[in-house]
C-alpha positions in Angstrom: 16.1 5.8 3.7 16.4 1.9 4.5 14.2 -0.6 3.3 13.6 -4.3 3.6 12.2 -6.2 0.7 9.2 -8.3 2.3 7.0 -10.9 0.7 3.5 -10.1 1.2 2.1 -13.8 1.8 -1.3 -12.9 2.4 -1.9 -11.3 -1.2 0.8 -13.7 -3.0 -0.5 -17.0 -4.9 0.5 -19.6 -6.8 0.7 -17.5 -10.3 2.7 -14.2 -8.5 4.6 -13.5 -5.6 3.9 -10.0 -4.3 6.7 -8.3 -2.6 6.8 -4.5 -0.7 9.3 -2.5 0.7 9.2 -2.1 4.8 10.3 1.2 5.9 11.7 1.0 9.2 10.9 4.6 10.2 7.4 4.3 9.5 6.9 0.7 10.8 5.0 -0.4 7.7 5.7 -1.3 4.1 4.9 1.3 1.3 1.9 -0.6 0.2 0.4 -0.6 3.8 1.1 3.1 3.6 -0.6 3.5 0.3 -3.6 1.6 1.5 -3.9 3.6 5.0 -3.5 6.9 3.0 -6.1 6.1 0.2 -8.5 3.8 1.4 -11.0 6.2 2.8 -11.1 8.5 0.3 -10.7 6.1 -2.5 -12.3 2.8 -1.3 -13.8 1.6 -4.7 -10.3 2.3 -6.5 -8.3 0.7 -3.6 -10.7 -2.6 -3.7 -10.3 -2.7 -7.5 -6.5 -2.5 -7.1 -6.8 -5.3 -4.4 -8.9 -7.2 -6.8 -6.4 -6.9 -9.6 -3.6 -8.0 -7.2 -5.9 -11.0 -6.3 -6.2 -12.0 -9.9 -2.5 -11.7 -10.6 -1.5 -13.7 -7.5 -3.9 -16.7 -8.3 -5.1 -16.5 -11.7 -3.2 -14.8 -14.4 0.4 -13.8 -13.0 1.4 -10.2 -13.3 0.4 -9.9 -17.0 1.5 -6.9 -18.9 -2.3 -5.9 -19.3 -2.8 -5.0 -15.9 0.2 -2.2 -16.1 0.9 1.3 -17.5 4.6 0.6 -18.1 7.5 3.0 -18.5 7.0 5.0 -15.3 10.3 5.3 -14.7 13.8 5.2 -16.9 13.8 2.9 -19.8 14.4 -0.7 -18.6 13.9 -0.1 -15.0 10.9 -2.2 -14.6 8.7 0.6 -13.1 5.1 0.7 -13.7 1.8 1.9 -12.4 -1.1 -0.4 -11.6 -4.5 1.3 -11.5 -8.1 -0.1 -11.6 -8.9 1.5 -15.1 -7.9 4.1 -17.5 -10.5 6.5 -16.2 -9.3 6.1 -12.4 -7.1 8.7 -10.6 -5.3 6.4 -8.0 -1.9 5.0 -9.2 0.1 2.3 -7.1 3.7 2.6 -8.4 5.8 -0.8 -8.5 8.2 -3.0 -10.2 7.0 -5.9 -12.2 9.6 -8.6 -12.8 8.4 -10.9 -15.5 4.9 -12.6 -14.9 5.6 -14.2 -11.7 6.8 -11.3 -9.2 5.6 -7.8 -8.3 7.2 -5.1 -5.9 4.9 -2.9 -4.6 5.7 0.7 -3.8 3.0 3.3 -2.9 1.6 5.8 -5.0 -1.0 8.5 -5.0 -4.0 10.8 -6.6 -3.4 11.7 -10.0 -5.6 14.5 -11.1 -7.3 14.7 -14.7 -5.9 18.1 -14.5 -2.1 17.0 -14.9 -0.9 15.2 -17.7 2.5 13.8 -16.1 3.1 12.6 -12.8 6.2 15.0 -12.5 3.3 17.9 -12.4 2.3 16.4 -8.9 4.7 16.6 -5.7 3.3 13.0 -4.2 3.2 11.3 -7.3 6.6 12.4 -8.2 8.2 11.6 -4.9 6.5 8.1 -4.8 7.6 7.2 -8.3 11.3 8.6 -7.4 11.3 6.2 -4.4 10.6 3.2 -6.6 12.6 4.3 -9.2 15.8 4.7 -6.9 15.0 1.3 -5.3 15.0 -0.2 -8.8 18.5 1.2 -9.2 19.9 -0.1 -6.2 17.9 -3.7 -6.9 19.5 -4.0 -10.4 23.0 -3.2 -8.8 22.5 -5.9 -6.1 21.1 -8.4 -9.2 24.2 -7.7 -11.0 26.8 -8.3 -7.9 24.3 -11.3 -6.9 23.3 -10.1 -3.7 19.9 -10.7 -4.9 18.8 -13.8 -6.9 16.1 -16.0 -8.0 15.7 -18.8 -5.7 13.1 -20.6 -8.1 10.9 -19.0 -10.6 8.5 -17.0 -8.4 10.7 -16.3 -5.3 13.8 -13.8 -4.8 16.7 -14.7 -2.5 19.3 -12.9 -1.0 20.1 -9.8 1.0 17.0 -7.7 1.1 18.1 -4.7 2.8 18.2 -1.9 0.8 19.8 1.7 1.7 18.6 4.3 -1.2 21.4 6.8 0.2 24.0 4.3 -1.3 
């Protein structure tokens, strides 16, 4: 699967820059896919997630308090964003310090399951962001991706998860 990293200018702000992965085959970002799939049935949770993104972008930055960390492999920066611990909707992302957030997709996590691996959709969406994270780390190491300034990434924003 080929992705392009795109800045979400409408939800980025002076405290955090927000990116998502654009999927050519789907003609949308993973974050837009998440919104379209869950907005109708989980409207209050989606609105709460959007409110948290707004607070990160304009007030606090991508502070650790907003995330459940270690949702991937150790050190891969994959985490989950949700409105509160009792919510069922998870949005998987990568948090690069307090200033950059890369949004993937996510899904509904039933209280009946303990781990995301027990749910096919969550497991699949988490695997996508984890695979992207590995390729991202490789591109950073090879200097294909770099920091333009403290809030902006630069470089080659095309990623092939089949690499």
